[in-house]
C-alpha positions as CSV (number, residue, x, y, z in Angstrom):
1,M,76.3,-208.5,-7.4
2,S,74.3,-208.8,-10.6
3,I,71.6,-207.3,-12.7
4,D,69.0,-208.6,-15.1
5,V,70.9,-208.2,-18.3
6,A,67.8,-208.7,-20.4
7,A,66.5,-205.4,-19.1
8,T,69.5,-203.4,-18.0
9,L,73.0,-202.6,-18.7
10,V,75.4,-203.2,-15.9
11,L,75.8,-206.4,-14.0
12,F,76.8,-206.7,-10.5
13,L,77.1,-210.3,-9.2
14,S,77.8,-211.3,-5.6
15,L,79.7,-214.6,-5.7
16,G,80.2,-215.4,-2.0
17,A,83.3,-215.7,0.1
18,V,86.3,-217.9,0.7
19,P,88.8,-218.1,3.6
20,S,92.2,-216.5,3.1
21,G,95.4,-216.8,4.9
22,A,96.4,-213.2,4.0
23,Q,93.4,-211.6,5.7
24,V,92.0,-212.5,9.1
25,D,88.4,-212.8,7.9
26,G,89.1,-214.2,4.4
27,T,88.2,-212.9,1.0
28,L,84.9,-211.7,-0.4
29,E,84.7,-212.6,-4.1
30,L,82.6,-210.4,-6.3
31,A,82.0,-210.1,-10.0
32,Y,80.8,-207.2,-12.1
33,G,79.7,-207.4,-15.6
34,G,77.9,-205.2,-18.1
35,D,78.0,-203.3,-21.4
36,F,80.6,-200.7,-20.4
37,R,80.7,-199.3,-24.0
38,Y,77.1,-198.1,-23.8
39,L,77.0,-194.4,-24.8
40,Q,80.8,-194.5,-24.5
41,A,79.9,-193.7,-20.9
42,A,78.8,-196.8,-18.9
43,W,82.4,-197.6,-18.0
44,I,81.9,-195.2,-15.2
45,F,79.9,-197.9,-13.4
46,P,82.7,-200.5,-13.0
47,I,85.1,-197.6,-12.3
48,Q,82.9,-196.3,-9.4
49,A,82.3,-199.9,-8.1
50,W,86.1,-200.2,-7.9
51,V,86.3,-196.8,-6.2
52,A,84.0,-198.1,-3.5
53,K,86.5,-200.9,-2.9
54,L,89.3,-198.4,-2.7
55,V,87.4,-196.3,-0.1
56,W,86.9,-199.5,1.9
57,D,90.5,-200.6,1.5
58,K,92.0,-197.1,2.3
59,E,89.4,-196.5,5.1
60,Y,88.7,-193.0,3.8
61,P,87.0,-191.6,6.8
62,T,84.3,-189.3,5.4
63,L,83.0,-192.0,3.0
64,M,83.3,-195.1,5.2
65,P,79.9,-196.4,6.1
66,V,81.1,-198.2,9.3
67,A,83.1,-197.0,12.2
68,A,86.8,-197.8,12.1
69,A,86.4,-199.9,15.3
70,D,83.7,-202.1,13.6
71,K,85.5,-202.6,10.3
72,R,86.5,-206.3,9.8
73,D,89.7,-207.3,8.1
74,F,88.8,-209.0,4.9
75,N,90.1,-208.9,1.3
76,I,87.9,-208.0,-1.7
77,T,88.3,-209.3,-5.2
78,I,86.2,-208.3,-8.2
79,D,86.1,-210.2,-11.5
80,I,85.1,-207.7,-14.2
81,L,83.9,-208.5,-17.6
82,D,82.3,-206.4,-20.4
83,T,79.6,-209.0,-21.3
84,L,76.2,-207.7,-22.4
85,A,77.1,-207.4,-26.0
86,D,77.2,-211.2,-26.0
87,P,74.5,-212.6,-23.7
88,A,75.6,-216.2,-24.1
89,R,79.1,-215.2,-23.0
90,T,77.6,-213.5,-20.0
91,I,75.6,-216.5,-18.8
92,K,78.5,-218.8,-19.2
93,W,80.8,-216.4,-17.4
94,A,78.4,-215.8,-14.5
95,S,77.4,-219.4,-14.2
96,Q,80.9,-220.7,-14.1
97,L,81.9,-218.1,-11.4
98,I,78.9,-218.8,-9.3
99,W,78.9,-222.6,-9.7
100,P,82.0,-223.6,-11.6
101,H,81.1,-227.2,-12.3
102,E,77.7,-226.4,-14.0
103,G,77.1,-224.8,-17.4
104,A,75.0,-221.9,-18.3
105,R,71.3,-222.6,-18.2
106,N,69.3,-219.6,-17.0
107,P,68.5,-216.0,-18.1
108,F,70.6,-213.4,-16.3
109,A,68.2,-212.2,-13.7
110,S,67.3,-215.8,-12.9
111,L,70.9,-216.7,-12.1
112,G,70.4,-215.6,-8.5
113,A,67.4,-217.9,-8.0
114,A,69.1,-220.7,-9.8
115,Y,72.3,-220.5,-7.6
116,K,70.9,-218.7,-4.5
117,T,73.3,-215.8,-5.3
118,V,72.6,-212.1,-4.5
119,Q,72.4,-209.8,-7.5
120,I,72.4,-206.0,-7.3
121,S,71.4,-204.2,-10.5
122,D,72.5,-200.6,-11.3
123,L,70.3,-199.9,-14.4
124,S,67.4,-202.3,-14.3
125,G,64.1,-200.5,-14.7
126,S,61.7,-203.3,-15.7
127,S,58.8,-203.6,-13.3
128,D,58.7,-207.4,-14.0
129,L,61.9,-207.8,-12.0
130,Q,60.2,-206.9,-8.7
131,Q,58.3,-210.2,-8.7
132,R,60.1,-211.9,-5.9
133,K,58.8,-215.3,-6.6
134,F,60.8,-215.3,-9.8
135,F,63.7,-213.0,-8.8
136,P,64.1,-213.5,-5.1
137,Y,67.8,-212.6,-5.0
138,L,67.7,-209.5,-7.2
139,F,68.0,-206.0,-5.8
140,R,68.1,-202.7,-7.7
141,T,69.9,-199.5,-6.9
142,L,68.0,-197.6,-9.6
143,Q,65.2,-196.0,-7.6
144,T,61.8,-197.1,-8.8
145,S,59.4,-196.9,-5.8
146,Q,58.3,-193.3,-6.5
147,A,58.9,-193.2,-10.2
148,C,55.5,-191.7,-11.1
149,G,55.7,-188.6,-9.0
150,P,56.9,-186.1,-11.7
151,E,54.8,-187.8,-14.4
152,V,51.6,-187.4,-12.5
153,S,52.5,-183.8,-11.5
154,I,53.2,-182.7,-15.1
155,I,50.2,-184.4,-16.7
156,D,47.8,-183.2,-14.0
157,K,49.0,-179.6,-14.1
158,F,48.6,-179.3,-17.8
159,D,45.7,-181.8,-18.2
160,F,47.5,-183.6,-21.0
161,K,45.2,-186.3,-22.4
162,R,47.0,-187.7,-25.4
163,I,50.8,-188.2,-25.4
164,T,53.2,-189.9,-27.9
165,F,56.5,-191.1,-26.5
166,F,59.3,-191.5,-29.1
167,Y,62.2,-193.6,-27.6
168,A,65.3,-195.4,-28.7
169,D,64.6,-199.0,-29.2
170,D,67.3,-200.2,-26.7
171,T,67.4,-201.4,-23.1
172,L,67.1,-198.0,-21.5
173,G,64.6,-196.6,-24.0
174,R,62.2,-199.5,-23.4
175,S,62.7,-199.2,-19.7
176,W,61.7,-195.5,-19.8
177,F,58.6,-196.3,-21.9
178,N,57.5,-199.1,-19.5
179,R,57.8,-196.7,-16.6
180,L,55.9,-193.9,-18.3
181,E,53.2,-196.4,-19.5
182,A,52.7,-197.7,-16.0
183,C,52.4,-194.2,-14.6
184,T,49.8,-193.0,-17.2
185,K,47.6,-196.0,-16.7
186,N,46.5,-194.6,-13.4
187,I,45.7,-191.2,-14.7
188,D,42.0,-190.9,-15.9
189,G,41.6,-189.8,-19.5
190,S,45.3,-190.0,-20.4
191,T,46.4,-192.0,-23.4
192,L,50.1,-192.8,-24.1
193,R,51.3,-194.3,-27.3
194,G,54.9,-195.5,-27.6
195,E,56.9,-195.4,-30.9
196,P,60.3,-197.1,-30.7
197,L,62.9,-195.5,-32.9
198,S,65.7,-197.4,-34.6
199,V,69.0,-197.2,-32.6
200,F,71.3,-194.5,-33.9
201,P,74.6,-195.7,-35.3
202,S,77.7,-195.1,-33.3
203,E,80.7,-193.4,-34.9
204,S,83.1,-195.7,-33.3
205,E,81.7,-198.6,-35.3
206,F,82.7,-197.1,-38.6
207,D,86.1,-196.5,-40.2
208,S,85.1,-193.7,-42.6
209,R,82.9,-190.6,-42.7
210,N,81.1,-191.7,-45.9
211,V,80.1,-195.1,-44.6
212,F,78.9,-193.6,-41.3
213,L,76.9,-190.9,-43.0
214,K,75.1,-193.5,-45.2
215,A,74.1,-195.3,-42.0
216,V,72.9,-192.1,-40.5
217,Q,70.9,-191.2,-43.6
218,A,69.3,-194.6,-43.5
219,T,68.4,-194.1,-39.8
220,K,66.9,-190.7,-40.6
221,E,64.7,-192.2,-43.3
222,R,63.5,-194.9,-40.9
223,W,62.8,-192.4,-38.2
224,S,60.8,-190.3,-40.7
225,S,58.6,-193.3,-41.5
226,Q,58.2,-194.2,-37.9
227,I,57.1,-190.7,-36.9
228,D,54.6,-190.6,-39.8
229,R,53.2,-194.0,-38.9
230,S,52.8,-193.0,-35.3
231,L,50.9,-189.8,-36.2
232,E,48.6,-191.7,-38.5
233,E,47.7,-194.0,-35.7
234,L,47.4,-191.3,-33.1
235,N,47.5,-187.7,-34.0
236,S,49.3,-186.1,-31.0
237,R,50.5,-182.6,-30.1
238,I,52.2,-183.6,-26.8
239,F,55.5,-185.5,-27.3
240,V,58.0,-187.1,-25.0
241,L,61.5,-188.0,-26.3
242,Y,64.1,-190.3,-25.0
243,L,67.3,-190.6,-27.1
244,S,70.9,-191.1,-26.1
245,K,72.4,-189.9,-29.4
246,G,71.2,-188.6,-32.8
247,F,69.6,-185.3,-31.5
248,S,71.3,-183.4,-34.4
249,V,69.3,-185.6,-36.8
250,F,66.0,-186.0,-34.9
251,L,65.4,-182.4,-34.0
252,P,65.8,-181.0,-37.5
253,L,63.6,-183.8,-38.8
254,I,60.9,-182.7,-36.4
255,I,61.2,-179.1,-37.6
256,E,61.0,-180.3,-41.2
257,K,57.7,-182.1,-40.4
258,G,56.3,-178.9,-38.8
259,L,55.8,-180.5,-35.4
260,V,57.0,-177.5,-33.5
261,G,55.4,-174.1,-32.5
262,E,52.6,-173.0,-30.3
263,A,50.4,-176.0,-31.0
264,Y,53.0,-178.5,-29.7
265,F,54.9,-179.3,-26.5
266,W,58.1,-181.4,-26.3
267,R,59.5,-182.9,-23.1
268,F,63.0,-184.4,-23.3
269,M,63.6,-187.1,-20.7
270,A,67.2,-187.8,-21.9
271,L,69.9,-186.6,-19.6
272,D,72.3,-187.0,-22.7
273,I,70.9,-183.9,-24.3
274,F,72.7,-181.7,-21.7
275,H,76.1,-183.0,-22.4
276,S,76.1,-184.6,-25.9
277,I,79.0,-183.3,-28.0
278,E,76.6,-183.2,-30.9
279,G,75.0,-180.2,-29.3
280,F,78.2,-178.2,-30.0
281,V,79.7,-179.7,-33.1
282,G,76.9,-181.6,-34.9
283,I,77.3,-184.9,-36.6
284,P,79.8,-186.4,-37.2
285,T,81.6,-185.4,-34.0
286,N,85.0,-186.8,-35.1
287,P,87.1,-183.8,-35.9
288,D,89.2,-185.9,-38.4
289,W,86.1,-186.4,-40.5
290,G,85.6,-182.9,-41.7
291,P,82.7,-180.5,-41.2
292,A,79.4,-181.6,-39.7
293,E,76.7,-182.9,-42.1
294,F,74.0,-182.4,-39.5
295,P,73.9,-179.2,-37.3
296,A,74.8,-178.7,-33.7
297,F,71.4,-178.9,-32.0
298,W,72.3,-176.2,-29.4
299,D,72.5,-173.8,-32.3
300,Q,69.8,-171.2,-32.0
301,S,68.4,-172.1,-35.4
302,V,67.6,-175.6,-34.1
303,I,67.0,-175.5,-30.3
304,S,64.9,-172.3,-30.3
305,Q,62.3,-174.1,-32.5
306,F,61.5,-176.1,-29.4
307,A,60.9,-173.1,-27.3
308,G,58.6,-173.8,-24.4
309,G,59.8,-177.4,-24.3
310,M,60.9,-179.1,-21.1
311,L,64.3,-180.7,-20.2
312,E,64.7,-182.6,-17.0
313,F,67.8,-183.3,-15.0
314,P,67.7,-185.9,-12.2
315,D,70.2,-185.0,-9.5
316,V,71.0,-188.3,-7.8
317,R,74.0,-187.0,-5.9
318,D,73.9,-186.8,-2.1
319,R,74.4,-183.3,-0.9
320,E,76.9,-184.3,1.8
321,K,78.6,-187.5,0.5
322,Y,79.1,-186.7,-3.2
323,P,81.4,-183.7,-2.6
324,E,83.5,-186.1,-0.4
325,F,83.5,-188.6,-3.2
326,V,84.8,-185.9,-5.6
327,Q,87.6,-185.1,-3.1
328,F,88.5,-188.8,-2.7
329,W,88.7,-189.1,-6.5
330,S,91.3,-186.3,-6.6
331,T,93.6,-188.4,-4.4
332,L,93.7,-191.3,-6.8
333,S,96.1,-192.2,-9.6
334,P,96.2,-194.8,-12.4
335,A,98.1,-197.1,-10.2
336,D,95.0,-197.6,-8.0
337,F,93.2,-199.4,-10.9
338,P,93.8,-202.8,-12.4
339,D,95.3,-202.9,-15.9
340,Q,92.1,-203.8,-17.7
341,M,90.4,-200.7,-16.2
342,H,92.9,-198.5,-17.9
343,C,90.9,-199.1,-21.1
344,Y,87.9,-197.7,-19.3
345,L,89.9,-194.7,-18.2
346,Y,91.9,-194.0,-21.3
347,G,90.6,-196.2,-24.2
348,G,92.3,-199.1,-25.9
349,C,91.9,-202.8,-26.6
350,E,91.1,-205.0,-23.5
351,Q,91.9,-208.6,-23.8
352,G,92.3,-211.2,-21.1
353,G,92.3,-208.6,-18.3
354,A,95.1,-206.5,-20.0
355,C,94.7,-203.1,-21.8
356,D,96.7,-202.3,-24.9
357,R,96.4,-198.5,-25.1
358,T,98.4,-198.4,-28.4
359,V,95.3,-199.8,-30.2
360,T,93.3,-196.8,-31.5
361,S,90.6,-198.4,-33.7
362,E,88.1,-201.2,-33.3
363,S,89.3,-202.9,-36.5
364,S,92.7,-203.4,-34.9
365,C,91.2,-204.9,-31.8
366,T,90.5,-208.3,-33.4
367,D,90.4,-210.6,-30.4
368,G,89.4,-208.1,-27.6
369,V,87.0,-205.4,-26.6
370,F,87.7,-201.9,-27.9
371,Y,87.1,-198.8,-25.9
372,H,87.1,-195.5,-27.8
373,G,88.9,-192.9,-25.7
374,G,87.6,-193.9,-22.3
375,L,86.7,-191.6,-19.5
376,A,89.6,-189.3,-20.5
377,E,88.0,-188.5,-23.9
378,N,84.8,-187.6,-22.2
379,Y,86.7,-185.1,-20.1
380,V,88.4,-183.7,-23.2
381,H,85.0,-183.2,-25.0
382,R,83.7,-181.3,-21.9
383,W,86.8,-179.1,-21.6
384,L,87.7,-180.6,-18.2
385,I,91.2,-181.5,-19.3
386,N,93.4,-180.6,-22.2
387,P,93.6,-182.7,-25.4
388,S,97.3,-183.3,-24.6
389,Y,96.5,-184.6,-21.1
390,S,98.6,-186.7,-18.8
391,D,97.2,-189.8,-17.2
392,T,96.8,-188.1,-13.8
393,D,94.8,-185.2,-15.3
394,I,91.5,-187.2,-15.1
395,F,91.8,-187.1,-11.3
396,T,93.1,-183.5,-11.0
397,G,91.6,-181.7,-13.9
398,K,92.5,-178.4,-15.4
399,P,93.8,-175.6,-13.1
400,P,92.4,-173.7,-11.4
401,N,89.1,-175.5,-10.9
402,G,90.1,-179.1,-11.0
403,I,87.6,-181.9,-11.6
404,P,84.1,-180.7,-10.7
405,E,82.5,-184.0,-11.6
406,P,84.1,-187.4,-11.9
407,D,81.1,-188.6,-13.8
408,P,80.9,-185.9,-16.5
409,V,78.6,-187.9,-18.9
410,L,76.0,-189.3,-16.5
411,F,76.4,-186.7,-13.7
412,G,76.4,-189.0,-10.7
413,E,74.3,-191.8,-12.2
414,G,77.4,-194.1,-11.9
415,G,77.2,-193.6,-8.1
416,R,74.6,-196.4,-8.0
417,A,77.5,-198.8,-8.6
418,F,79.4,-197.3,-5.7
419,D,76.3,-197.5,-3.5
420,G,75.6,-201.1,-4.5
421,M,79.1,-202.1,-3.7
422,M,78.9,-200.4,-0.3
423,A,75.7,-202.3,0.5
424,I,77.4,-205.6,-0.1
425,L,80.5,-204.6,1.9
426,V,78.5,-203.4,4.9
427,A,76.2,-206.5,4.9
428,T,79.3,-208.7,4.8
429,N,81.0,-206.7,7.6
430,R,77.9,-207.0,9.8
431,L,77.6,-210.7,9.4
432,L,81.3,-211.2,10.3
433,N,80.7,-209.1,13.4
434,N,77.8,-211.3,14.3
435,G,80.1,-214.4,14.2
436,T,79.3,-215.7,10.7
437,A,82.2,-217.3,8.9
438,M,83.2,-215.8,5.6
439,A,82.6,-219.0,3.8
440,D,78.9,-218.9,4.9
441,I,78.2,-215.4,3.7
442,R,76.1,-216.0,0.6
443,G,72.7,-217.0,-0.5
444,D,69.7,-216.6,1.9
445,L,71.9,-215.4,4.7
446,L,73.3,-212.5,2.7
447,K,69.9,-211.8,1.1
448,H,68.3,-211.5,4.5
449,E,71.0,-209.2,5.8
450,I,70.6,-206.8,2.9
451,E,66.8,-206.8,3.3
452,T,66.9,-206.0,7.0
453,M,70.0,-204.0,7.8
454,E,69.9,-200.2,8.5
455,P,70.2,-197.9,5.5
456,V,73.8,-197.5,4.3
457,P,75.1,-194.0,3.5
458,G,76.1,-193.7,-0.2
459,I,77.0,-191.0,-2.6
460,G,73.6,-191.2,-4.2
461,G,71.6,-191.1,-0.9
462,T,71.2,-193.9,1.6
463,V,70.9,-197.5,0.4
464,S,68.1,-199.8,1.6
465,F,65.8,-202.2,-0.2
466,D,62.2,-203.2,0.0
467,P,62.2,-206.9,0.8
468,T,58.9,-207.4,-1.1
469,T,60.2,-206.0,-4.4
470,G,64.0,-205.7,-4.2
471,N,63.6,-202.0,-5.1
472,R,65.7,-199.3,-3.6
473,L,63.7,-197.4,-1.0
474,E,65.8,-194.2,-1.1
475,S,64.9,-191.8,-3.9
476,P,67.0,-189.2,-5.7
477,S,67.0,-185.9,-3.9
478,I,65.7,-183.8,-6.6
479,T,64.8,-183.6,-10.3
480,L,65.3,-180.2,-12.0
481,F,63.1,-179.1,-14.9
482,Y,64.4,-176.5,-17.5
483,R,62.4,-174.5,-20.0
484,I,63.9,-174.2,-23.5
485,D,64.0,-170.5,-24.3
486,E,63.4,-168.6,-27.6
487,D,66.8,-166.9,-27.6
488,R,69.8,-166.4,-25.4
489,N,69.1,-166.0,-21.7
490,D,72.4,-165.3,-19.9
491,N,70.7,-164.0,-16.7
492,K,68.8,-167.1,-16.0
493,K,68.7,-169.0,-12.7
494,Q,71.5,-171.5,-12.8
495,G,70.5,-173.8,-10.0
496,E,72.9,-176.7,-9.3
497,N,73.1,-178.4,-12.7
498,P,76.7,-179.6,-13.1
499,F,76.4,-179.1,-16.8
500,I,75.8,-175.4,-16.2
501,T,78.4,-175.1,-13.4
502,A,81.1,-176.9,-15.4
503,Q,80.5,-175.3,-18.8
504,G,79.5,-171.8,-17.9
505,G,75.9,-172.3,-18.6
506,N,73.8,-173.2,-21.6
507,P,72.3,-169.9,-22.9
508,F,69.0,-171.4,-24.1
509,I,67.6,-173.0,-21.0
510,T,66.1,-171.6,-17.7
511,E,65.5,-173.6,-14.6
512,A,61.7,-173.4,-14.1
513,A,60.7,-176.2,-11.7
514,S,61.9,-178.9,-9.4
515,Y,60.5,-182.1,-8.0
516,S,61.5,-183.2,-4.5
517,W,61.5,-187.0,-4.2
518,K,61.7,-187.0,-0.5
519,A,58.7,-184.7,-0.1
520,S,56.9,-186.1,-3.3
521,E,56.3,-182.5,-4.3
522,M,56.7,-180.5,-7.5
523,T,57.6,-176.8,-7.1
524,W,56.9,-174.5,-10.1
525,Y,58.9,-171.3,-9.8
526,E,56.4,-169.5,-12.1
527,N,53.7,-170.3,-14.6
528,W,55.2,-172.5,-17.4
529,R,55.6,-170.5,-20.6
530,F,54.9,-172.6,-23.7
531,A,55.9,-171.8,-27.3
532,G,55.1,-168.2,-28.2
533,N,55.9,-167.2,-24.6
534,T,52.3,-167.9,-23.6
535,T,50.9,-169.7,-20.5
536,D,48.1,-171.1,-22.7
537,V,48.5,-174.9,-22.6
538,P,48.6,-176.5,-26.1
539,R,45.6,-178.7,-26.8
540,S,46.2,-182.3,-26.2
541,L,42.9,-183.5,-27.8
542,P,41.1,-182.3,-30.9
543,S,37.8,-180.3,-30.8
544,R,34.8,-182.4,-29.9
545,C,33.1,-182.2,-33.4
546,P,29.4,-183.1,-33.7
547,A,28.1,-186.2,-35.5
548,G,28.5,-185.8,-39.2
549,Q,31.8,-184.0,-38.8
550,F,35.4,-185.0,-38.0
551,A,38.6,-183.3,-36.6
552,D,41.1,-182.9,-39.4
553,A,44.9,-183.1,-39.0
554,D,44.9,-179.5,-37.7
555,W,42.1,-180.5,-35.3
556,A,39.5,-178.3,-36.9
557,C,36.0,-179.7,-37.4
558,Q,35.2,-180.5,-41.0
559,P,32.0,-182.0,-42.6
560,C,32.2,-185.6,-43.6
561,P,32.5,-185.7,-47.4
562,Q,30.2,-187.4,-49.8
563,G,30.5,-191.2,-49.6
564,S,31.1,-191.2,-45.9
565,F,29.3,-190.6,-42.6
566,Q,30.0,-190.3,-38.8
567,S,27.3,-191.2,-36.4
568,E,29.2,-190.2,-33.2
569,E,30.5,-186.9,-31.9
570,G,34.2,-186.3,-31.0
571,Q,35.7,-188.4,-33.8
572,E,38.7,-187.8,-36.0
573,K,37.7,-189.8,-39.0
574,C,34.6,-190.3,-41.1
575,I,33.5,-193.8,-42.0
576,P,33.3,-194.8,-45.7
577,C,29.9,-196.1,-46.9
578,E,29.9,-199.8,-47.2
579,P,29.3,-201.6,-50.5
580,G,25.5,-201.5,-51.2
581,T,25.2,-198.1,-49.6
582,Y,25.9,-194.5,-50.7
583,Q,25.8,-190.9,-49.5
584,D,25.5,-188.1,-52.0
585,E,25.5,-185.3,-49.4
586,I,28.1,-184.0,-46.9
587,Q,28.0,-183.9,-43.1
588,Q,25.7,-187.0,-42.8
589,T,25.3,-189.4,-39.9
590,F,24.4,-192.5,-42.0
591,C,24.6,-193.9,-45.5
592,E,21.6,-194.7,-47.7
593,P,21.0,-198.2,-49.1
594,C,21.1,-198.5,-52.9
595,P,17.4,-198.6,-54.3
596,M,16.1,-201.6,-56.1
597,G,17.5,-201.9,-59.6
598,T,20.8,-200.3,-58.5
599,Y,24.0,-201.4,-56.8
600,T,27.5,-200.3,-55.7
601,N,30.3,-202.8,-55.0
602,T,32.9,-200.4,-53.6
603,S,33.4,-198.6,-50.3
604,G,32.8,-194.8,-50.1
605,S,30.3,-194.6,-52.9
606,R,28.5,-191.3,-53.6
607,T,26.0,-192.8,-56.0
608,C,24.6,-196.2,-57.0
609,T,24.8,-197.7,-60.5
610,V,21.8,-199.0,-62.5
611,C,21.9,-202.8,-62.9
612,P,22.8,-203.8,-66.5
613,W,20.4,-205.6,-68.8
614,S,20.3,-209.3,-68.2
615,H,20.6,-208.6,-64.5
616,F,18.1,-207.7,-61.8
617,R,18.0,-206.3,-58.2
618,S,15.6,-208.1,-56.0
619,R,16.4,-206.1,-52.8
620,V,17.7,-202.7,-51.7
621,G,21.1,-202.2,-50.3
622,R,22.9,-204.9,-52.3
623,A,26.5,-204.7,-53.6
624,D,25.8,-206.6,-56.8
625,C,23.0,-207.5,-59.3
626,E,21.8,-211.0,-59.8
627,L,22.2,-212.6,-63.3
628,G,19.0,-213.9,-65.0
629,P,17.9,-214.7,-68.6
630,C,15.9,-212.0,-70.2
631,E,14.0,-211.9,-73.5
632,F,12.6,-208.7,-75.1
633,M,9.4,-208.8,-77.2
634,D,7.3,-206.3,-79.1
635,Y,3.7,-206.2,-78.1
636,D,2.8,-208.2,-81.2
637,G,4.8,-211.1,-79.9
638,S,7.9,-210.9,-82.1
639,S,11.3,-211.1,-80.4
640,T,13.9,-208.4,-80.3
641,E,17.5,-208.6,-79.3
642,A,17.8,-205.4,-77.3
643,P,15.5,-203.0,-75.5
644,P,14.8,-199.5,-76.6
645,E,17.4,-196.9,-75.6
646,N,15.4,-195.5,-72.7
647,A,13.8,-198.7,-71.4
648,T,14.0,-199.3,-67.6
649,A,15.6,-202.3,-65.9
650,F,13.7,-205.0,-64.2
651,T,13.4,-204.3,-60.5
652,H,12.5,-207.9,-59.6
653,A,12.1,-211.3,-61.3
654,V,8.5,-212.3,-61.5
655,P,7.3,-214.5,-64.4
656,L,5.1,-212.7,-67.0
657,A,5.6,-209.3,-65.2
658,V,5.0,-206.5,-67.8
659,L,6.6,-203.1,-68.0
660,F,5.8,-200.4,-70.5
661,T,8.4,-197.9,-71.5
662,A,7.8,-194.3,-72.2
663,A,9.3,-194.7,-75.7
664,S,7.1,-197.4,-77.3
665,A,4.3,-199.9,-76.8
666,S,6.8,-202.8,-76.5
667,L,6.5,-205.0,-73.5
668,Y,9.3,-206.9,-71.8
669,T,8.8,-210.1,-70.0
670,Y,11.2,-212.1,-67.8
671,L,10.9,-215.7,-69.0
């Protein structure tokens, strides 16, 4: 199976099938590729794809999607490669696997169309990929069909009109922004502005604390400039944030800028905020690098500044099947996984399908791909296993509770890989039962089977696809919404958030609403309480100031200053007077043209300047004076080099025109 790597992270690529003497029905050959180091967490996707294969091979009864009597006897091979960090390598790898005698020549998502090969994506959120004329063989297990439900519910309830979305400028960040942008386009009166943020540096890429902190400081400065630029272009009070890391830098930066309090509302779309180790130890997180330079963001001094803000937790786990998956996970051992996957499980240097776990730094993994700590390190950070763990502990956990969640970073998101694999296996099994030879199960035949077969039970809900878009039809069961509290709240409703269940609860959040995807309905447990513990919704637009005024940075109406005007109501800026015009009063709706004999050649003028001698002004409202020869004469006809001190300027150039000054009987004639 495969994804569009240009827009997503994990690549699943269905290659087709070949006969085999070892198995009655032959061998189904699959390939799985992606950036498994993303967030030091995405390795759960290939792991769970492999677990689906194990379920099928072991015929684990409660997770098998077909009856034992209907299961065919075929072998499954999966070629796995961490590829997305090197797109050219990905295309070459996939192309050679799909069509070995041809080279790479197509973008990732187009490989299916080029080779008539089914692709199933786990993390592709781009709406462009549902255009079947371009990507006819691409399917997506990331639910997208009802993506706007919560967005519309929240915006409508609070009547938000102006929203700024800060997001990490990476694949997932752009995907989230594209989704939110598409949703708000259909809401009358709502404006969304996206501001991409520089990707936060990863500690694993640095060998020393000082070098890492210099990179962090540089990122903080870029973020500061990006935030300021965004607010200059669109002054917002309602913010949405998607980050995967760097909360301990971003949140204090927002506090420094004063963008918190009763006038503001923050919504955090990132699941990572629930489990990030930054929340408890700050940055850097490496205990060998000394004390944190940036604070733990779950500290009350930080998180309580965002009181009234909203956290969301999409629960994609099937209520019946996911507990069975957890139980199956506890029966596994390291021996059930190929050697290269031991790097995903425990960390190390993967090269040529082998994992060298003795390598503990990226600099020592010169010719391979380095994985820092693997799944086991994630378990240690979340107190699910002891730091001095044995290899089997990641399957059994710490007594007496065991492993409550095999996917402790993404909380079930990796189940999409399991579900995508099961969809391929069930489609293959059905075709074999219908008399199709294994060698013929590929291309249009396999595509049609996936589009038309009955929904397949998975650990993230049933799996079926819309043939017109390739999108998964089944939606996640529920999304939970939490309010950030002003202080500790140990008696809050805990719901079913695995973060809360596993870690004893976060004392600064309260479950306050939920969205049922199946019912397309938002349930608010009570009126939402914003900062200051009030139900008054923060303003999302400035006051509608009358003409001649503007809404300042605090959204208070102010008169337009001298040198400017505003002819329309409801504006946030005054318009500077153009050259040739001026305004010497405040709160005006237009600028006056400079009178004859005066000029101004700058914008925003409060007065006009008298034209110098030897120049004249022939019309009003001009930005300059025209040059002309002048001669000054006494009334007796004798010449003089200069006019009297209080003589007036010519207002126009007419031969023999005569002006008398108040100071003398001299006359001045333009010759």
